[in-house]
N, C-alpha and C positions, 0 to 999 in steps of 0.2 A: 358655568351653566346655571342660571337662576331657576329656582323652583316656581313654576307658574301656577300655583294652586293656592287656595285659601280655604279656611274652615267655614262651614255654613251653619253648624250647630251653635247652641248657646255657649258663650264663653264666660269665665269668671275671673276676677282678680284676686280672689282669696286662695291662699295656698292649699287649704284642705279641699276646697271645691275643685281646684285644678288637678290635684292628685286623684280625686275621684273620677273626673272626666278622663284622665289618662288611663286609669284602671279600666274604665269602660271600653276605651278604644283598644287597649291591649287584649282584653277579653274577646272583643269582636274579631281581632286578627286570629286569635287561637281557635275560635269557633270556625272561622272560614277555612283554616288549615284542616281541621278535623271533619267538618261537615259540609263545607262549601258555603257559598253565599246564602243559599236557601236555609241554612241553619241559623242565620242571624235573625233572631226575634227578641223583642224587649225582655221577655221573661228569661229566655235562655242566656242572654248576655248578662242580665242582672245576677243570675245564679253563678255563671262563670266568673264574674268579677267580684262576687261576694258583696254586692251592694243592694240596697232596697230597690224594688222595681220602680218606685217613683223617681229614683235618681236617673235611670236611663230615659224615662219619658220627659223629665225636666230638661235634660241637655239635648235630647234628640226626639222631638215630637213625631217626626217622620222617619221611618226606618231607612229611607233612601238617604236622608241627611247623615244618619249614623254610618252607613256604608261609604258615603262620599268622604266623610271626615276620617274614617278608618284608612282609606286610601291616602289621604293627605298625610296622616300620621305615619303610615308605612313609608311613604315617599321621603318624608323628612328623616326617618330613621336610617334609610338605606341610601340617601343622597350621596354619602361619602363614596359609595361604590362608583357612581357615575362621575363624581368629581375626580376620583383616582384614575378612572379610564381616560378622562379628558387630559389630565396632567401627564400621564404616562405616554399617551399617544403623541402629544406635542413635544415631549422630551425626545421621543423616537424621531420625530420629524426634524428636530434641531440637530440630532446626531447625524442624520442622513445629510442634512445641509452642510454640516461641518466636514463630512467625508469628501464632499466635492467630487473631484474627478474619479475617485475610487468607487463611486456608487454605480452599480449596474442595475438593470431592471430586475434581474434575478435576486440581487441582494435586497432590493426594496421589498419584493414579494416575500422572500424568506424571513426578513425581519418583521414584517407585518403579520405573517402567518404565525410566527412564534409568539408575538405579542397577543394575538387573538386567542391562541390556544391557552395561554396562561390566564387570560381573562376568563375564559369559559370554565376552566378548572376551578378558579376562585368562586365563580358564580354558583356552580352546581354543588359546591361544598356547603352552601346555605340553602338546603333543600326546601325548608318551609317558606323562605322568601320567594323561591321560584313558583311554588304552589300558589302563593298569594298573587303573584303577577298574572298567572294564567287565569285565576278565578276572577280578578278584577277586569281583565280584558274580555272574558266571556260575558260577565254581567253588563259590561258597557254596551253590548248588543241590544239590551233590553232597557237600559237606563240612560236617557239622554244626558242627564246631569253628570253621570259618571263618564259617559263617552267623551264629553268635552274635556274633562280633566285628564283622562287617559291620552287623548290626542295631544294635549299640551305637553305632557311628559314625553311621549314618543317623539314629538316634533323637536323638542329640545335636544334629545339624544341624537336624532337624525342630523340635526344641524351641526352638532359637534363632529360627527363622522364626516359630514359633507365638507366642513371647513378643512379637515385634515387632507382630503383629496384635492380641494381647491388649492391649498398651499403646496401640494405636490405638482400642481400645474395641470390637473386633469380637466378636460373639457366636458366630462360626463360625471361630475362629482355627485350630483343629486342621485342619479341612477345607481352609482357605485355605493353610495351610502345606504340606499335601500337594500341592495344585494348583501352588503356586509351585516347590517342589522338583522335582516331576515335569516341569514345563515346562522348568526349567533343564537338567535331566539329558537330556531328549529333544533339545532344541535343540543342546546340546553334542555329543551323539552324532551327530546328523545332520551337523553342521558338520565334525567330525573325519572321518567316513566320506567325505564329499564332497571334503574337502581344501581347501575354500574358504569364506570368510566373506562373505556378502552382507549388508552392514550395513543397507541399506534394508529388506530383507526381515526381518532380525532385529528392527529397530525396530518394524516393522508387527506382527509376530507377538506380540512382548512387550507392546506398547501395547494391542492389542486384548484379549489375555487378561487383563491386569491391570485394564483398564477394566471388563471383565465381572465381575471379583471385586468391584469397587466399585459395582456397580449397586444393591445392597441398602443401606438406610440403616445408618449406623455410629453406634453409641452411644459417642461419643468422650469420654475423660476429659480431653482437652486443655482444654476450657472449655465452659460452657453455650452461649456465643455462637458458638463454633466449631461446636458440634453443630448449632445452628440454621442456620449457613451451609452445612454439609454437606448438610443435609436440603433446603434451598431451592435449592441450585445445580443 
């Protein structure tokens, strides 16, 4: 999954200048976690980054550019999470394909449910990152520049999930991708807000929802015999 974002603030080829720009972006992310997007002001960022005020206005004349570049920087830092999700999901798919005749609809649902539960547990262990995600999504409602970037990131993740269901042979892959991503985001949000993870409840919620997705017959390319097994299970 490629990162569909670009920086819009001033760039520099000098190592000291680049280090200062990164310090400003990291300070911006810390401020968003502590105070929300509304806490991002040039003076506040300069103080948090321990740099002169002129540095923040040099790299980011518009506060919207600073927020947009903070999102890009955050996305680059956390892209490994989505890459890991993509790699593991298609490893699971490959395992299911190799299982052939032994794969049942319930086995597909159980394996996918377990995979999603593990992903959510990993995600919520990075609480500040989840706070940043919500803050950026909320600010996108007011900032068209940020909205475009957020949509690009979300669509890239949706496409990965959709391709997973396409390769399972689903005729409703796009709708199922939206269901799965919406489920993951909602459970993550509720867990971070409550400050606790109830693993038994998490397993129940995910298992029920994923089994509901698998209630309709799947035209699977895994094999004809697997398709018959899915239909008869």
